[in-house]
Every structure is written in C-alpha cells, then in structure tokens.
C-alpha positions as CSV (number, residue, x, y, z in Angstrom):
1,L,0.0,-0.1,0.1
2,C,0.9,3.2,-0.7
3,P,1.5,5.9,2.2
4,P,-1.3,8.1,2.3
5,A,0.5,11.3,1.5
6,M,1.1,9.4,-2.0
7,S,-2.3,8.7,-2.4
8,R,-3.7,12.3,-1.7
9,R,-0.9,13.2,-4.6
10,V,-2.5,11.5,-7.1
11,V,-5.0,14.1,-8.1
12,R,-3.9,17.7,-7.7
13,Q,-6.6,20.3,-6.5
14,S,-6.9,22.8,-9.5
15,K,-10.1,24.7,-10.7
16,F,-8.5,24.5,-14.1
17,R,-8.6,20.7,-14.6
18,H,-11.5,21.0,-16.5
19,V,-11.2,23.8,-18.7
20,F,-12.2,23.0,-22.4
21,G,-12.2,24.3,-25.4
22,Q,-15.0,24.7,-28.5
23,P,-14.9,26.4,-31.7
24,V,-17.9,29.0,-32.3
25,K,-21.1,27.9,-34.9
26,A,-20.0,28.5,-38.5
27,D,-21.6,32.0,-38.6
28,Q,-19.5,33.3,-36.1
29,M,-16.5,32.7,-37.9
30,Y,-14.7,35.3,-40.4
31,E,-14.8,33.7,-43.9
32,D,-13.3,34.4,-47.0
33,I,-9.8,35.9,-45.9
34,R,-6.8,35.4,-47.5
35,V,-4.5,34.5,-44.6
36,S,-0.7,35.7,-45.5
37,K,1.6,32.8,-46.8
38,V,4.9,34.5,-45.6
39,T,7.4,31.9,-43.9
40,W,7.5,33.5,-40.6
41,D,7.0,32.5,-37.0
42,S,4.6,35.1,-35.8
43,S,1.1,34.7,-35.0
44,F,-0.3,36.4,-37.8
45,C,-3.2,37.7,-36.1
46,A,-3.8,40.2,-33.0
47,V,-7.1,40.8,-31.2
48,N,-8.8,43.0,-28.8
49,P,-11.9,43.9,-27.0
50,K,-13.3,45.8,-30.3
51,F,-11.3,44.3,-33.6
52,V,-9.5,41.4,-35.0
53,A,-6.5,42.0,-37.3
54,I,-5.0,39.7,-39.7
55,I,-1.9,39.7,-41.8
56,V,-3.3,38.8,-45.7
57,E,-1.8,38.2,-48.9
58,S,-1.6,41.4,-50.9
59,G,-0.4,42.3,-54.4
60,G,2.6,44.8,-54.6
61,G,3.1,45.5,-51.0
62,G,2.2,44.6,-47.5
63,A,-1.2,44.7,-45.7
64,F,-3.6,43.6,-42.9
65,M,-7.0,43.6,-42.6
66,V,-8.8,44.7,-39.4
67,L,-12.2,43.6,-38.5
68,P,-14.8,44.9,-35.9
69,L,-15.2,41.4,-33.7
70,A,-19.2,41.5,-34.4
71,K,-18.8,41.5,-38.3
72,T,-18.5,37.6,-38.5
73,G,-19.5,35.7,-41.7
74,R,-18.4,36.1,-45.2
75,V,-15.8,39.3,-45.7
76,D,-16.4,41.4,-48.5
77,K,-13.8,41.0,-51.0
78,N,-13.6,44.5,-51.3
79,H,-13.2,45.2,-47.5
80,P,-10.9,47.8,-46.9
81,L,-7.1,46.9,-45.9
82,V,-4.4,48.7,-44.1
83,T,-2.0,49.1,-46.8
84,G,1.0,51.2,-46.3
85,H,4.0,49.1,-46.5
86,T,5.8,48.3,-49.5
87,A,6.7,44.5,-48.6
88,P,5.0,42.0,-46.4
89,V,3.7,42.5,-43.1
90,L,5.5,40.2,-40.6
91,D,3.9,41.2,-37.2
92,I,1.1,43.2,-35.9
93,D,0.3,44.3,-32.1
94,W,-2.5,46.0,-30.8
95,C,-1.6,48.8,-28.3
96,P,-2.7,47.6,-24.6
97,H,-3.6,51.0,-23.7
98,N,-5.9,52.0,-27.0
99,D,-7.8,49.9,-28.8
100,N,-8.0,51.8,-31.6
101,V,-4.2,52.0,-32.3
102,I,-2.4,49.1,-33.8
103,A,1.3,48.8,-34.9
104,S,2.7,46.9,-37.8
105,A,6.2,45.6,-39.0
106,S,7.5,44.8,-42.3
107,E,10.2,43.3,-44.4
108,D,10.3,47.1,-46.0
109,T,12.6,47.7,-42.6
110,T,9.8,50.3,-41.3
111,V,7.4,50.1,-38.2
112,M,4.0,51.9,-39.0
113,V,1.5,52.8,-36.0
114,W,-2.1,52.9,-37.4
115,Q,-5.4,54.7,-36.0
116,I,-8.1,52.3,-36.5
117,P,-11.6,54.2,-36.8
118,D,-14.8,52.6,-34.7
119,Y,-16.8,52.6,-38.2
120,V,-15.6,50.6,-41.1
121,P,-13.9,53.0,-43.7
122,V,-14.7,53.2,-47.2
123,R,-11.2,53.1,-48.6
124,N,-8.3,51.3,-47.7
125,I,-6.3,53.0,-45.0
126,T,-2.9,54.3,-46.1
127,E,-1.6,56.9,-44.2
128,P,-0.1,55.7,-40.9
129,V,-0.1,58.1,-38.1
130,V,3.6,57.9,-37.7
131,T,6.2,55.8,-39.5
132,L,9.3,54.6,-37.3
133,E,12.4,54.2,-39.5
134,G,15.8,52.9,-37.9
135,H,16.5,49.3,-39.1
136,S,18.3,48.6,-42.0
137,K,17.0,45.4,-42.6
138,R,13.5,43.7,-42.3
139,V,11.6,44.0,-39.0
140,G,10.0,40.5,-37.8
141,I,8.8,41.4,-34.1
142,I,7.0,44.3,-32.2
143,S,5.8,44.6,-28.9
144,W,4.2,47.1,-26.7
145,H,5.2,48.1,-23.2
146,P,2.9,46.5,-20.7
147,T,2.7,49.8,-18.6
148,A,4.0,52.8,-20.1
149,R,2.1,55.0,-22.9
150,N,3.3,54.8,-26.1
151,V,6.5,52.9,-25.7
152,L,6.9,50.3,-28.5
153,L,9.8,47.9,-29.0
154,S,10.8,46.3,-32.3
155,A,13.4,43.8,-33.3
156,G,14.7,43.2,-36.8
157,C,16.9,41.3,-38.9
158,D,19.9,43.5,-38.1
159,N,20.0,42.0,-34.8
160,L,19.1,45.2,-33.4
161,V,16.0,45.9,-30.8
162,I,14.9,49.5,-30.7
163,L,12.7,51.3,-28.3
164,W,10.5,54.1,-29.8
165,N,8.2,56.8,-28.2
166,V,5.2,56.4,-30.5
167,G,4.3,60.0,-29.4
168,T,7.0,61.9,-30.6
169,G,8.2,59.2,-33.1
170,E,11.9,59.1,-32.0
171,M,14.1,56.5,-30.8
172,L,14.3,56.4,-27.2
173,L,16.9,53.2,-27.0
174,V,18.9,51.0,-29.2
175,L,20.1,47.9,-27.9
176,E,23.0,46.8,-30.1
177,D,25.9,44.3,-30.0
178,M,23.9,42.2,-27.9
179,H,22.5,39.6,-30.2
180,T,25.1,38.0,-32.7
181,D,22.3,36.7,-34.9
182,L,18.7,36.7,-36.0
183,I,16.3,37.6,-32.9
184,Y,13.7,34.8,-32.7
185,N,11.4,36.4,-30.2
186,V,11.3,39.3,-27.4
187,G,8.9,39.7,-24.3
188,W,8.5,42.1,-21.6
189,N,8.1,41.2,-17.8
190,R,5.0,42.3,-16.3
191,N,5.9,45.5,-15.4
192,G,8.0,46.3,-18.5
193,S,11.4,46.8,-16.8
194,L,13.2,43.9,-18.2
195,L,13.1,42.1,-21.7
196,V,13.5,38.3,-22.4
197,T,14.9,37.4,-25.8
198,T,15.7,34.2,-27.9
199,C,18.2,34.1,-30.6
200,K,19.8,31.9,-33.4
201,D,22.7,31.9,-31.4
202,K,20.7,29.5,-29.0
203,K,20.9,31.8,-25.8
204,V,18.2,33.2,-23.8
205,R,19.1,36.8,-22.6
206,V,17.6,38.9,-19.9
207,I,18.0,42.5,-20.7
208,D,17.5,45.4,-18.7
209,P,16.9,48.0,-21.5
210,R,17.5,51.3,-19.9
211,K,20.8,50.3,-18.7
212,Q,21.3,48.6,-21.9
213,E,22.9,45.6,-20.2
214,I,22.2,41.8,-20.4
215,V,21.6,40.7,-16.6
216,A,21.2,37.2,-17.4
217,E,22.0,34.7,-19.8
218,K,21.6,31.1,-20.7
219,D,23.2,29.1,-23.3
220,K,21.3,26.4,-25.1
221,P,18.2,26.0,-23.0
222,H,17.2,23.4,-25.5
223,D,19.8,21.5,-27.5
224,G,18.1,21.5,-30.9
225,A,18.8,23.8,-33.6
226,R,15.1,24.7,-34.5
227,P,14.1,28.1,-33.1
228,I,13.5,28.7,-29.1
229,R,10.5,31.2,-27.4
230,A,10.8,32.8,-24.4
231,I,8.3,34.3,-22.1
232,F,8.1,36.0,-18.6
233,M,5.9,34.8,-16.1
234,A,4.3,37.0,-13.5
235,D,6.4,36.1,-10.8
236,G,9.6,36.7,-13.0
237,K,10.4,33.2,-13.7
238,I,10.9,32.4,-17.7
239,F,9.2,29.8,-19.8
240,T,10.6,28.5,-22.9
241,T,9.9,26.3,-25.6
242,G,12.4,24.8,-28.2
243,F,13.6,21.2,-29.6
244,S,15.9,18.7,-28.0
245,K,18.9,17.0,-29.7
246,M,16.4,14.4,-31.3
247,S,14.4,17.1,-32.5
248,E,11.6,16.7,-29.8
249,R,9.6,19.6,-28.8
250,Q,10.3,20.7,-25.4
251,L,9.2,23.1,-22.8
252,G,11.2,24.6,-19.5
253,L,10.9,26.6,-16.9
254,W,13.8,28.8,-15.4
255,D,14.3,30.8,-12.2
256,L,16.5,33.5,-12.9
257,K,18.6,33.1,-9.5
258,N,19.9,29.9,-10.9
259,F,19.7,30.0,-14.8
260,E,22.1,27.0,-14.8
261,E,19.4,24.4,-14.5
262,P,15.9,24.4,-15.4
263,I,13.4,23.7,-12.7
264,A,11.2,22.0,-15.0
265,L,11.8,20.5,-18.4
266,Q,9.3,18.2,-20.1
267,E,9.4,16.4,-24.0
268,M,6.3,16.5,-25.6
269,D,6.3,15.0,-29.2
270,T,8.4,15.1,-32.5
271,S,6.9,17.6,-34.7
272,N,8.8,20.5,-36.5
273,G,6.2,23.3,-36.1
274,V,7.6,26.3,-33.7
275,L,5.4,26.2,-30.3
276,L,4.0,29.9,-30.1
277,P,3.4,30.3,-26.0
278,F,0.4,32.3,-24.9
279,Y,0.4,33.3,-21.2
280,D,-2.5,34.1,-19.1
281,P,-0.9,35.4,-15.7
282,D,-4.6,35.8,-13.8
283,S,-4.9,32.0,-14.0
284,S,-1.3,30.8,-14.4
285,I,-2.1,29.0,-17.6
286,V,0.5,28.7,-20.8
287,Y,-1.4,27.6,-24.0
288,L,1.2,26.1,-26.8
289,C,0.0,26.4,-30.1
290,G,2.3,24.9,-32.9
291,K,2.2,26.5,-36.3
292,G,1.1,23.9,-38.6
293,D,-0.4,21.7,-35.5
294,S,-4.0,21.1,-35.3
295,S,-3.9,21.2,-31.6
296,I,-3.6,24.0,-28.5
297,R,-1.9,22.1,-25.3
298,Y,-2.5,24.1,-21.9
299,F,-0.4,23.7,-19.0
300,E,-0.6,25.2,-15.3
301,I,2.4,26.8,-13.6
302,T,2.4,26.5,-10.0
303,A,5.0,27.7,-7.1
304,E,5.5,24.1,-6.1
305,A,7.2,21.3,-7.8
306,P,6.8,19.5,-10.5
307,Y,5.9,23.6,-11.4
308,V,4.3,22.6,-15.0
309,H,1.4,20.6,-14.9
310,Y,-0.3,19.3,-18.3
311,L,-4.0,20.2,-18.2
312,N,-5.7,19.1,-21.3
313,T,-5.6,19.4,-25.3
314,Y,-7.7,21.1,-27.7
315,S,-7.6,19.0,-31.0
316,S,-9.2,19.6,-34.2
317,K,-8.9,18.6,-38.0
318,E,-7.5,21.5,-39.8
319,P,-3.8,23.0,-39.0
320,Q,-3.5,26.4,-37.8
321,R,-1.7,29.2,-40.0
322,G,-1.5,31.4,-36.8
323,M,-3.2,32.5,-33.7
324,G,-4.6,35.5,-32.0
325,F,-4.9,35.6,-28.2
326,M,-7.7,38.0,-26.3
327,P,-6.7,39.9,-23.6
328,K,-8.7,39.1,-20.5
329,R,-11.2,42.2,-20.8
330,G,-12.2,41.2,-24.0
331,L,-13.9,37.8,-22.6
332,D,-17.4,37.0,-21.7
333,V,-17.3,36.6,-17.8
334,S,-21.1,35.4,-18.0
335,K,-20.4,32.3,-19.8
336,C,-16.9,31.7,-17.6
337,E,-14.6,31.9,-20.5
338,I,-11.1,32.2,-19.4
339,A,-9.7,32.4,-22.7
340,R,-10.2,32.9,-26.6
341,F,-8.2,32.0,-29.5
342,F,-8.6,33.2,-33.0
343,K,-7.3,30.5,-35.2
344,L,-6.1,31.2,-38.5
345,H,-6.9,28.7,-41.7
346,E,-6.1,29.3,-45.1
347,R,-9.1,31.3,-45.8
348,K,-10.9,31.9,-42.7
349,C,-10.5,32.8,-39.0
350,E,-12.1,30.7,-36.3
351,P,-12.3,31.9,-32.7
352,I,-12.0,29.0,-30.1
353,V,-13.4,29.7,-26.8
354,M,-12.0,27.9,-23.5
355,T,-14.3,28.0,-20.9
356,V,-14.6,26.5,-17.0
357,P,-17.8,25.1,-16.8
358,R,-19.9,26.3,-13.4
359,K,-23.4,25.5,-12.4
360,S,-23.9,29.0,-11.0
361,D,-24.7,32.0,-13.0
362,L,-23.1,34.7,-10.4
363,F,-19.9,36.3,-11.4
364,Q,-16.8,33.8,-10.5
365,D,-14.3,36.0,-8.4
366,D,-11.8,33.1,-8.4
367,L,-11.6,32.7,-12.3
368,Y,-11.6,36.6,-12.5
369,P,-8.9,38.7,-10.3
370,D,-8.6,41.9,-11.2
371,T,-6.8,42.1,-14.6
372,P,-4.7,44.8,-16.3
373,G,-7.1,47.8,-17.9
374,P,-6.6,50.0,-20.6
375,E,-4.8,52.9,-18.7
376,P,-1.0,53.1,-18.6
377,A,0.9,53.4,-15.4
378,L,3.4,55.5,-16.8
379,E,4.2,58.1,-19.4
380,A,7.0,57.1,-21.7
381,D,9.6,59.7,-20.6
382,E,8.9,58.6,-16.6
383,W,10.0,55.0,-17.8
384,L,12.7,56.0,-19.6
385,S,14.1,58.0,-16.3
386,G,13.9,54.8,-14.4
387,K,10.4,54.5,-13.1
388,D,8.6,51.4,-12.8
389,A,4.9,50.6,-12.4
390,E,2.8,47.5,-12.2
391,P,-0.2,47.2,-14.8
392,I,-3.5,49.3,-13.3
393,L,-6.0,46.8,-12.6
394,I,-9.6,46.7,-13.4
395,S,-12.4,44.5,-12.2
396,L,-14.6,42.5,-14.8
397,R,-17.2,41.8,-12.3
398,D,-19.8,43.8,-14.7
399,G,-18.1,43.1,-17.7
400,Y,-15.8,45.5,-19.4
401,V,-17.0,48.1,-22.2
402,P,-14.3,49.1,-24.7
403,V,-13.6,53.1,-24.4
404,K,-14.8,55.2,-27.5
405,N,-12.2,55.9,-30.0
406,R,-9.3,57.7,-28.6
407,E,-7.0,59.5,-30.9
408,L,-3.3,59.1,-30.9
409,K,-1.5,62.3,-31.2
410,V,1.8,62.5,-32.4
411,V,3.9,65.5,-31.3
412,K,7.2,65.5,-33.5
413,K,10.0,67.2,-31.3
414,N,10.6,70.4,-32.9
415,I,14.3,72.0,-33.0
416,L,12.6,75.0,-32.1
417,D,11.6,73.8,-28.9
418,N,15.0,73.1,-27.7
419,K,15.4,76.6,-25.7
420,P,18.6,78.4,-26.1
421,P,20.5,78.4,-22.8
422,P,20.1,80.9,-20.5
423,G,22.0,84.4,-21.1
424,H,22.2,83.4,-24.9
425,R,18.8,84.5,-25.5
426,R,18.2,86.5,-28.8
427,S,16.1,89.8,-29.2
428,H,12.4,89.1,-29.5
429,S,12.4,89.6,-33.4
430,T,13.7,85.8,-33.6
431,D,12.0,84.4,-30.6
432,P,9.8,81.3,-32.2
433,E,6.9,82.1,-29.3
434,I,5.8,85.0,-31.4
435,S,4.9,82.6,-34.2
436,R,3.1,79.8,-32.0
437,P,-0.5,81.3,-32.0
438,A,-0.5,81.5,-35.7
439,L,0.9,77.9,-35.9
440,E,-1.7,76.8,-33.5
441,E,-4.3,78.2,-35.6
442,V,-3.2,76.7,-38.7
443,L,-3.0,73.4,-36.9
444,E,-6.4,73.7,-35.5
445,E,-7.7,74.3,-38.8
446,I,-6.0,71.0,-40.4
447,R,-7.6,69.4,-37.1
448,A,-11.2,70.7,-38.2
449,L,-10.8,69.5,-41.9
450,K,-9.7,66.1,-40.8
451,E,-13.1,65.9,-38.2
452,T,-15.0,67.0,-41.3
453,V,-13.4,64.4,-43.7
454,Q,-13.7,61.6,-41.2
455,A,-17.4,62.5,-40.6
456,Q,-18.0,62.3,-44.2
457,E,-16.6,59.1,-44.6
458,K,-18.6,57.6,-42.2
459,R,-21.5,59.1,-43.5
460,I,-20.7,57.6,-46.9
461,S,-20.0,54.2,-45.0
462,D,-23.3,54.3,-43.4
463,L,-25.1,55.3,-46.6
464,E,-23.2,52.2,-48.3
465,N,-24.3,49.9,-45.5
466,K,-27.7,51.2,-45.9
467,L,-27.8,50.7,-49.8
468,C,-26.6,47.1,-49.2
469,Q,-29.3,46.2,-46.8
470,F,-31.7,48.0,-49.1
471,T,-30.3,45.9,-52.2
472,N,-30.1,42.8,-50.1
473,G,-33.8,43.0,-49.1
474,T,-35.0,43.4,-52.7
475,D,-33.2,40.6,-54.1
C-alpha cells in the first residue's frame, strides 16, 4: 500500500483541470480571408475587445485586415485593408492602452503605427499616424510596453532591438551588440522593466533595456537547432519552448536566481512546428500553439514542484496558420470564458472559446481576479528616466465595455523647442514663441478639416451599408 501522502497526491487540486475548448458556430467565424503565406514564425493575428486584425496576402506590398469583432461571416472581397508597407507585413500588435491603435512591422524595414476608426472605412487605410525608421533590414517583431504609454519595441533582422516613443516618433533606446544573430522573439516582464529574448545563437538573454545591459544569460536551454521562444511569468520566472537534440519539442521553466538548471523540463512530441506560447497571468495557464499543428495544449504553472502541470489538449482537424489571443478584458465573464483564441486557417479565422464550466450564473471571483485595464501606469519619459509601475488593474465583475475611439496624437519634437541656454537669449524678433499662435491656428484648422473628412467618410460608409441592406432586401 502506498503511504497516505502518496495516495493524496494522485489528484492535484486545481480549478482549471476541466478547462475545455470549443469552436464557435460556423456563422460566428470570419470567412473568405486570404491569410498571408509568408514564412515567418509570428502569430499573424492580433485581437482586442474591439477588433480582430489579420495579416493577409496582398499584391505589390504588405497589408493586414481589421474587422470589428461583431462583423462575422463572409468578408466582402472589397473590405478595406491597411496598406502602407511596400513589402509583406511580418508582425502586428494592438496597443494595450488604446484599442484603436495598432502597430505593424514589415520586410520593408519600417514599423508603422495606425489609428483604426470605430466605423468601417470606405477605402483602404494608407496613411499611418507615424512611420518609425531605424532598422536596416526587415523588422519581424513588435511589442508594446505593458505599462508605459506609447512605448513600442521593434526587433529586426539587423539584430537590433529599438525602443520608440510613438507619441513623438523618436527612438528612445537602441540595443545593439547584444545579439550576434537573428532574434527569434522578445517579451516584456509584467511591469516592463526587463526583456527576455531568444536568438539563433541558441542563447536566452534577460536584458535591462534602460541600462542597456544583459542581466542574465542561458546558453542552449534546449539543445536542438530549431527556434526557441521565451516569455516571462508574472513572478519573474522564464518559460521556454524549443527542441531537444533528437528534435523532440520541449518546454522549460527557469528561475533567474539559478539560470543554470531548469526547474522543469518536459519532452512533448516530435513535430517540427515552432510552439508559440500564450500566457494568462491571472490563471497562470500557458497555452502552446504550434504553427501547422491542429491542437492547443495547455499547462498550469504553480509555485510548487513539479511546477508545470499538463491540463489538457484542444484538438481539431485543421492545422493553424497563426493564432490571436484575446486580452482578459475582451472575454465573456457571464459564460466563464477564461481564454479565446482566433485560429487562422488558409481562408478563414475561427474563434475558439475556452471555458471553465460552473453551475452558478453568478460572477466567479476566483476565475477573474482584477486584470490589467486600458490605462497606462506611466508616461514614456517617466519610464525612460527609471520609474517602474505595475499594470493598473480593473475588475471584470460587470464585464468590460471598450472606451470610445481615442486618437493617438504624435507631436514631433521640434528643433525650435530646444530653448537656447540662459544668457544667450536673442532679441524678440527671432523668438519662436511669437509665431506660436499662428501655428496653433493652422493646426486647429487642419484638425477641423480632418474631422469633417472623417465625418463625411462615416456618412458615406453608413449610406453604403444602408444601400447594401436595401439591395439585399430587394433581391
């Protein structure tokens, strides 16, 4: 007979043991989308409580499509795209602090930041709010800072990581001479004070971007030659996916205090698709989606051994081309939904809902601790000067209602704003302050014109929609 302690440990207590996934009904999918065929290991899909954005095939440049979440079903072949890049788009990321702002990274070496209106525009969106130029080769990775407003990271095939202030369009920091080869992925920790990167040179690095120094490094966390991915857990540990020497897919959990040995290392299967990890800090669940796989595996990470607990696998017939992961505030708390994936097929996007079945209709506090809301905790210059702040949390008790369209304003730093040092003040005739009111007036006029144009576009769009309903009704 096994001792009582052993028999008790057979079944581990966890409220997430029965998470189960199911696809939505056919009419809730997004059909007729030509998903990009570019070979690049990013997720090709980004979602937030308002929109789903998908990188698509496009002739003569790079484009992605943005659909309001509610606009399910067949997508009109003339649905406007976001087209500004001159080569394929490789990565897209919604701003965590403004649901109408998305960034895109492209083979054309630029990063563009876009304002997406709440209404469906009539024509393609071709004018980014700001274009960020600083990489000399294609840019494959972008990621917004989790707590500071307007701070965006990009990583390119020039082995550079650049941090930008999107609100001024300027580079804040350039991390060079840290990566000797292609960067596979970059992730922030919870308060955005550290980065974790993986690289073709088989190293995982933990970087303090403001000190521009590597604070920890692990050579070959996985022995295989294929790409490694790494993400931060909420408690500062690092979770990795990679391959063994025998090409088996592995996952690992590491503690920075002792980066030499993993606190958990598990073999999974022999498949060559890179595992993209998606992490929910509120439930401590990591979901692994392999590109080209037809399954999503999920694991609970706990503070006690064996640390990484396999929960279940969601299986389907079709392989995934990419995957979007909804932030917590975009989920339906009344249905006990704890995660929602947007799985890309060749020609469609299929939402998959993960729920924890409960008998009660009441709000389930234990499933929904307060979660990061849309307000940034810091301004870009505060963060740059060394301040850190945890995300500002919100309760989901009454569900989350997305905020109305907030415009991203970019104020380019003006040379005239650099005040001459005291004692060198010129005579009033050359003082830039004098022309300030005139400049303000012109800017005000431009803003008013922009608003008029937007209002007219919305009106045209509404009329077109009405016409469609009318013609559909008379068919």
